[in-house]
C-alpha positions, 0 to 999 in steps of 0.5 A: 079847554079850561085851565086847572090851577095845581100845586105844579103850576103855583110852585112854577111862580117865584112867591110860591117857589118851595111852599109845601104841596099841601098848602100849594094844593089849599091855594089852589082849591082858593083861587078863581081863574080869570081870563081878560081880553086884549086892553082889558082892565084887570083892575082900576085904581080906587076900587077895593082890593079883594084878591091877591092876583098872578098872572099864569099866562100873556102880559099885563101893564101897570097904568096910572089914570090921571082925574082926566082919563090921560093913562100913563104906563107904569110897568108890565107883569109877565107869568109869573107874576103878581100884583094887587098885594098892597091892597090886600094888606093894607086895607086901602084902594087900589093904587093903580089900574092894570090893562091886559096888552095880551088876551090874559089868564089869572088866578085870583087867591081871595084877600083874607086867605092871601093875608092868612097865608102871608103873614103865617109863612115868614119865607114868603113874608120876606118874599113879599118884602123884597118885592114891595123894596124893589117895587119902591126903587123902581117908583123911584126911576120911573118918577125921575124918568117922567120929570126929563123934560125931553122926550126923546130922553125919556123914550132912550132911558125908559129903552135902558131901564127895561132892557137886562144884561145878555153877555156884553149885549142888552136886550128887551124880550117881548118887546112892547110896541111903541104905543105902550112905550109912549104910554110909560114915556108919557109920549106919543107914539110918533116920537118913539117911532122916532126915536128907534129910527136914530137910534137905528140909524146910528146902528145901536140896535137891532130888532129881531122878531118880538127881541130888541139887540142893544149892541152898543149900551155906551154908545146908547149912553152918550146918544142920551147925554147928547141929548140932554146935553143940546136940551140944556144948551150946553 
């Protein structure tokens, strides 16, 4: 069954929540639905940014592709997230590629309509600025992660970065695959597997289907520091 973009659906997207229903309906009418299969690229780095995209269903990975074809995962996108705003705003080419890691459904708002919507709605402009600020902070953290020379330490720090508080624990919902984590940590899938085996042996983590539970966050920090010190020869 084909998905219909409606004002009600758009109101569930954080960026658009609370916008007047008449305007949401206008946005819905201007949008086009796009379906992509797993491992398909939604956008490519360097191409023109002709639309602002919203993820309706599925899961995406923002990736940087080097001139020699190597891919580095930057961050995941989940339903309700939007992307492509940078090229829409500054008229420059796409700064990164986006790949589907599961079958996904997106809604695209044409560039002209997106710019008018952002620039003429102060609340949306403020939300967009906050979003861009968070992306810049995350990019700084990610650059620090990639600069870590030890692959095991990178994997464990990435795990810590992806986890969210859940009481006294940390959890990662919809846990990425080891292959996806390897892309983000700039290492091999086998290294990710060995790093998680270490955490399981130390009883730091538990796997619950697609959910990872970090039962002892403090112990995870101790292990990260231990690996760091071993690398430094302390």
